[in-house]
C-alpha positions in Angstrom: -2.9 12.4 -10.1 -2.6 9.0 -8.1 0.9 9.7 -6.4 -0.5 12.8 -4.9 -3.8 11.4 -3.8 -1.9 8.3 -2.0 0.1 10.6 -0.8 -2.7 12.6 1.1 -3.9 10.1 2.1 -0.9 8.6 3.4 -0.9 11.6 5.3 -4.2 11.5 6.4 -3.7 8.3 7.8 -1.0 9.4 9.7 -2.7 11.9 11.3 -5.9 10.0 11.7 -3.5 7.1 14.6 -1.9 9.9 16.2 -5.2 11.5 16.9 -6.7 8.2 17.5 -4.1 7.4 20.2 -4.6 10.6 22.0 -8.4 10.3 22.2 -7.7 6.3 23.5 -5.0 7.6 26.1 -7.3 10.6 27.6 -10.0 7.8 27.8 -7.7 5.4 29.4 -6.3 8.1 31.5 -10.1 9.9 32.5 -12.3 6.9 32.8 -10.7 5.0 35.7 -11.0 8.6 37.9 -14.6 8.6 36.9 -15.0 4.5 37.9 -16.1 3.8 34.6 -13.7 0.9 33.7 -11.1 -0.2 36.1 -7.6 -2.0 34.7 -5.6 -5.0 36.2 -2.5 -5.0 36.6 -0.3 -7.4 34.4 3.6 -7.5 34.4 4.5 -4.1 35.1 2.1 -2.4 33.1 -1.9 -2.1 33.1 -4.7 -4.3 31.2 -8.2 -3.6 30.7 -10.4 -5.8 28.4 -13.4 -5.6 25.7 -16.8 -6.5 27.0 -16.3 -9.7 24.9 -13.0 -10.3 26.3 -11.5 -10.4 22.6 -9.8 -7.3 22.8 -6.7 -6.6 25.3 -5.8 -3.0 25.6 -2.2 -2.8 27.5 -0.4 0.1 28.9 2.4 1.8 31.0 0.3 4.4 33.9 1.5 6.1 37.0 -1.7 5.9 39.7 -1.2 8.9 41.2 -3.6 10.8 44.1 -7.3 10.4 43.5 -7.1 8.0 40.9 -5.7 9.9 38.3 -3.8 8.0 35.8 -0.8 9.1 34.0 -0.6 7.2 31.1 2.3 7.1 28.8 0.7 7.1 25.3 3.6 5.6 23.6 3.1 2.7 25.4 -0.9 1.6 24.8 -1.4 -1.6 22.3 -4.3 -2.8 21.6 -4.3 -6.8 20.1 -6.7 -9.9 19.5 -5.0 -12.7 20.3 -1.4 -12.7 18.5 -2.5 -9.9 16.7 -1.2 -5.9 17.1 -4.4 -3.4 16.2 -4.5 -0.1 15.6 -5.8 2.7 18.2 -9.0 3.6 16.8 -11.5 6.0 19.4 -14.7 4.5 17.5 -13.8 1.2 18.1 -12.8 1.6 22.0 -16.2 2.7 22.5 -18.1 0.3 20.7 -15.5 -3.0 22.4 -16.2 -1.4 25.5 -20.0 -0.6 25.5 -21.3 -1.9 28.1 -18.5 -1.0 30.5 -19.1 2.1 29.4 -22.7 1.9 30.1 -23.3 3.3 26.6 -26.7 2.6 25.6 -28.4 2.1 22.1 -29.8 5.7 22.3 -26.4 6.6 22.6 -24.6 4.6 20.5 -27.0 3.1 17.7 -25.4 1.2 14.6 -22.8 -0.2 15.8 -22.3 -2.8 13.3 -22.2 -0.1 10.7 -18.5 0.4 10.1 -17.3 2.8 6.8 -14.7 1.9 4.8 -12.5 4.5 3.1 -10.1 3.6 0.5 -8.6 5.8 -1.8 
């Protein structure tokens, strides 16, 4: 029984990671076009920092007409210092809440983060 639960949780984690990567990638492509954030160019890729500067999102992209960004989803990386972090759509919104203009009315309880363990 534990084996099937662990296997199901592992499958869920893989699907969740893929979904979070797609959401963060889509946000990266749309937010510059909407002028919500402005990635900076560095070493042949683009970088966006969290509001407090502790987290860096780095990615490869082609900037097209009308500020449309075509981002390579496999290039998106999230780092804090020397540590690689998983992509997480909720964390992305929390880390850039001021930049994105997300008030307490829109994104309340940012200190609460439920933990799920099998």
